[in-house]
N, C-alpha and C positions, 0 to 999 in steps of 0.2 A: 593609717594615721595621717591627719592633716596638720601640717606645721605652718603657722602663719609667720610670714616674714614681712618686714616693712622696707620698702624702697624709699630711702630718704630723698627729699626734694633737693634740688641744687639751684643755685643762682650764680651768674657770672658777674664778677665785680672787677672791672679794669683788666679783664683777661684771665683772672683767677677764678676757678670754679670752686665755690663754697658750698658745702653741705649744710643744709638747715636741719638741725637736730632738735626735735620737739619732744623727745622721749626721755632724756637724761635729767633726772632730778639732782643728782650729785654735782654735775658740772656747773649748775647755776645756784647752788645753795645760798640762800639769802638774797638773791637777785632775781630780776625778771628775765635777764638774758646775759650773754657773754659772747664776745667775739674772740676767737682764737685765730689770729691772723697768720701765725706760723704754720698751723695745720689746716687752715682754710675751712673752719667750721664755725657756724653761728649757732649757739645754743639758745633755745627759747624754752623757758620753764613750761612744763605741762600743767602746772598748777594754777595758771592765771586764765582769765576769761579770753574769749576770742578777740575782742577789740584791743585788749592789752597786749595780746600776742602780736597783732599787726603793728601796733605802735612800737613794741619792743624790737620787732624785725627791722623796722625802719631805723631805729636807734642803732642797732648793731651793724647795719649796712653803713651808716654814717661813721661809726667807729672804724670799720674796715677802710673806708675811704680816707679817714684821717691818717691811718698808719701808712697806707700805700702811697698817698700823695704827700706825706710828711707835712700835714697841715698843723699849724700852731694855733689850734682853737681850744677853748676851754670846754669842759664837760657841760657846763651850763649852756653854752651856745649850741652844743650838739642836742641838748634837750629842747631848746627853742626851735631848732631846725626840724627835729623829729615831730614836734607838735604842729608846726606849719605844714610840713609835707603830709602828715596824717590828715589834717583838715582839708587840704586841697584834694587829696584822693577821695575822701568821704563825700565832700560837697559836690564832686563831679562824677560820683557813681563808679569810681574805679576800684575794683575789688582785687586785692592782692592776697586774699586769704587762701587761695589755691596753693600758694607757695608753702603754706604751713601744714597742709594735709598730706600725710604720707600715704602712698598707695599700698594696699594690702596685696601681697602675693601669696597665694596658697599653693603649696606643692604637695601632691599626694606621694606619700612615702609608704610603700608596702613592705612589710617585713618579709624576709626571705622565705620563711615558712608559709606565708600566705600565697606566695607565687608558685609554690610547688603543686603540681597536679597529682592527685591521688588516683591511681588506676585500680579499678576493681576487676578482678579476673574471675 
């Protein structure tokens, strides 16, 4: 039996290692993404297109920076920064979409009875 597991991508933000979770629909219900700064997880909705995922990742990174640096900036300004950074990356051919792709790890698991050798006498 082959069991597929996903190794979540991570990103370091100010020394904190954040997991980028692109598989959880429940954690982002009604939103494109969410930053859980206490657990160091960035949730990105699996239901949005690739470009929106990249933009949302930038937004959630900015939200994490806001928390860890105790920045007093409005959500509107975070959206403006997100759009500016996204445009800079896109215009200069810098692809960060690799951070959103989880690697598949397949493990072969054989059941005990499949491992037994049958001896014919």
